[in-house]
N, C-alpha and C positions, 0 to 999 in steps of 0.2 A: 504493501499501502503504500501507498506519496505521500508525503509526510506538506507541513503549510506553514511556512513561518507568521506566525496572525499574532494580531494584540500579546505580543511580545514573550510565547510562548512557542513552542512545536508543537504540533496536532496532526497526528495518522490520518488519514482520514480513506476513502473510498467512491469511486463517482461509476456509477452502474448506467447502462444506458440514454436514451436521448431521448429529445424534447423541454418541456416546461420544467425545472428544476425543481424537486421536493427536498426536502433534510431530513432528517429522523434523527431524535436524540433520544438517546439509554438511558435508565435508573442506575442506581447509587450501585458503584465495586462492577456492572456491565461490560464489553462491548461492544461498540459497535456492527461487529461482526454475529451477532446473537441477528440484528431485525435481517441476516440473509436467509433465514431458513425456512421463513415465508413470508414476510412482509415486502425486503427490495423483489423479487422473482413477481408478483402481480404487479407494482408500480411500475416493473419495467413493464410488463406485460399490457400496462396497460397506455403505457406513450410517455411516463414518463423519465425523466434523468435524474435521479438516485441515488443521492449523497447520503453516508453512511461518515462514523468521523466515534473517536473514541478519544469520550472527555476529557478535558485534564485529571492528571489525578488517577489516571487507569493509563498500564506502557503499554505501546511506547508512546502514547500523546506523552506529557511531560508530568510527572508525580507535582509539583508541589509538595511537599512532605509538612512542611511549610506553615501550611492550610492557606481557602482559598472562600471569595462571597459570591454565593450564586450571580450576584451581579457578573461577578469575570466571568462566568460560563453563562452566564448573557449573551457577556461581551464575545464570546470567543465565537458561538453561533452565528450573530451579528456581521462579526468578520467571515469566518467560513465563507457566510452568505455573499459577501462581499468581492469574498477570493474567487469564486468560484464565479462572476458573473453580473453579480449586484439583481437589481430589481428584485418583485415582489416574491417569495417562493410560499410554496406549501408548504408546513415545517410540523411537524408530529413526533410528538412525544410521550414517551411513559413512566410512570410514576416520578423522579426527581432533573427527569426531563423533560416533565408533565412541566414542571415547578420553573425550569429554562423557559416553553414555550409561552406558557402566562405572561412568564414576565417579558419575556420578548416581545410578544407580540401589546403591552402595554407601551415597552421605553421605546422600538424600531417600529411602527405602525408601517412605512414607510420597508420594509425588507421581507413582511408577509404578507399573503395574499386570503392564505386559510389559517387553520387555527389549531390541530389536535390533542390534545391533555385525555389521555389512558393514565387511570389508574391516580386521579390525581387531589390534590385538598389546596388549603384558600388559609390554615391556622397549623398549629403543631396542634396533637393531642397527646393525654399521658402517655397509653402505652408504646406509642411508637415512640417518642422520645427514649422510656425506659430502655428500651431495644437498641437502640443507634447508644443507649448511657451501656447497657451491656457491651454491642459488641467491640467500643473503643475503651473497654477494661481490659477486653480480654487480649489486646494490641498489648499496649498499653504494661500489662505486666505480664507477654513473649508466652502466655497459654494459645497452643494449638490443638481444637477439637481433633477424636477422633476421625474420621472420615462417614465413618457408618454412625453415627452417633451428628456430624455436621450436614451428611445425607438428608436422615431423620428432621429432623428442625424445620432445616429448608422446605421441603415436600407440605410439612404441616404446610408451612407459613402464607407457602405460595398459590399452592393447590387446593382445587375443589374438592366441595365432599364427594361428590359421585368418581373426580381422581382415583381419590387416597378410599376411595369405595373398591375398589380393580384391583384385586390381586398385581395382574400382568401388567398393567397401565401405570403402576405405581412403583412395579420395579426399573422398568427401565429413567425412570424417574429421578426412580432415588442411583442407580448405576451409573446418568449423567449427571448429578448434582458432586454422589463422588471423586465420580473424576475434574469435575474441572474443580476438585481442590481447597485445604478451607483457611491453608493463608489468607489475614484481611496484610493487603499492603497499604504501605504510609499515605498512597494514594488513596488508596478507599475511604480509609483511616480518615481521611482531613476531607473526603465528600461526607462519610456517611457524620462530622460532625456540626452538618447546613443544619441536620432532624428538628432543633429547635431554629422557631423563627417565629417574629408577633401573625399579625390576623393583616390578614392581607386582603379579605373579600370588599373591604369600601374600596379597596384602591383600583379592584379590580374591575367594578363598575364605571371606570372611563378608560376601557376596551373599548374599541371599534370597527377590533379584524374579528371579521366572518368565524365563531368558535362553536367545535364541536365537543363534549364532555362524558368523557366512553368511562363509563362504571361500568365493575365486576362484580356479581350479587354476592362469590364467596369471599372476596377482598379481606381477608383480617387485617394488612399492612395498608391500605388506603379505602376505610369500610363506602361504599354507593354513600351514605349520605352526605359524605366530608363530598363527593365528588360533582353533589348537586349542587350542594351549599354555592361549589364555584361556577357550577352553569345559571344556575341562580342573581350570581352576583354579575356576570359578565351580561350584558343588554345583548340582546337578543338571539345571544347561546343557546345552541341545538343538546338536549340532554339524551345518552341511547345507554339501559344498562345489559348488557348480555348476562344470561345464566350459566350455571355450569361452570363456574373457568374460577379464580382467584385472582391472585397480585400476577397472576402470570396468564390473564387469559388471553389476551396476544399469541402468546405458543398454545396455550391449551385448546381453544377454540378460533384457529387461526382465518380460516371458511369464513364467519361468518364478521371476527370483528376487519379484516381485510374487506368486505365488504362492504359494513361501513363506510372506511375509511378510503374507501371512491367512489361509494356514492359520492359524499359531500364532497373532496378532493375537484370533482367536476360542479359544482357548480357555480353558477355566475357570483365573483366577489359580488 
């Protein structure tokens, strides 16, 4: 993947397809390559030029273990859009990436034609704050969880009841989570530190970009009521909720999620 020198750091990115630009922003700890399993092929087939990238904190992009802010990540995404030709892009994000997208829509509406925010929130909540603090504490103490335990916790946090009740499917996910590794990098720790943030819902009432919020019905990390709050705050925002999937709904139910994204992105801004 090529590297762009933007916003004062090196960002690892990839562009596939041709047509109008669509930029996909990943969540905490995730590589941009995750999008290539389902969303990139669908968007390329629909005629978009699709950019994925590793957020700051995720190697081989610069980690910046000394810390950074959500505004830094927003400026990274804005700079990448400008680097790739500027103009208005369709921007899709999940979890932390969705926070980046909604802040980008607020700060730089000149760069966004359509904004899709999946598994999103407009404020902190005690459970997510405690979970993030616990992960940071494990990193700070040098604790690495056994792979099988890490996989089980990740499955329970991120998957739906439907998947967890299917022994064959859940075993596949457990194997995948175990293979992905248990170590939290310094850059990921810096991303985790962004879990605590002030209530932004009132600010989002000033967003003028065409927006769609997608929540996943069984999401324990970003429950649907938090996504609904964001949609209710943004004037004219659409709200969709996908059943039988958890925080990784875009991987659990990719067909339904992709259909929602493609239909929305095709609408006139």
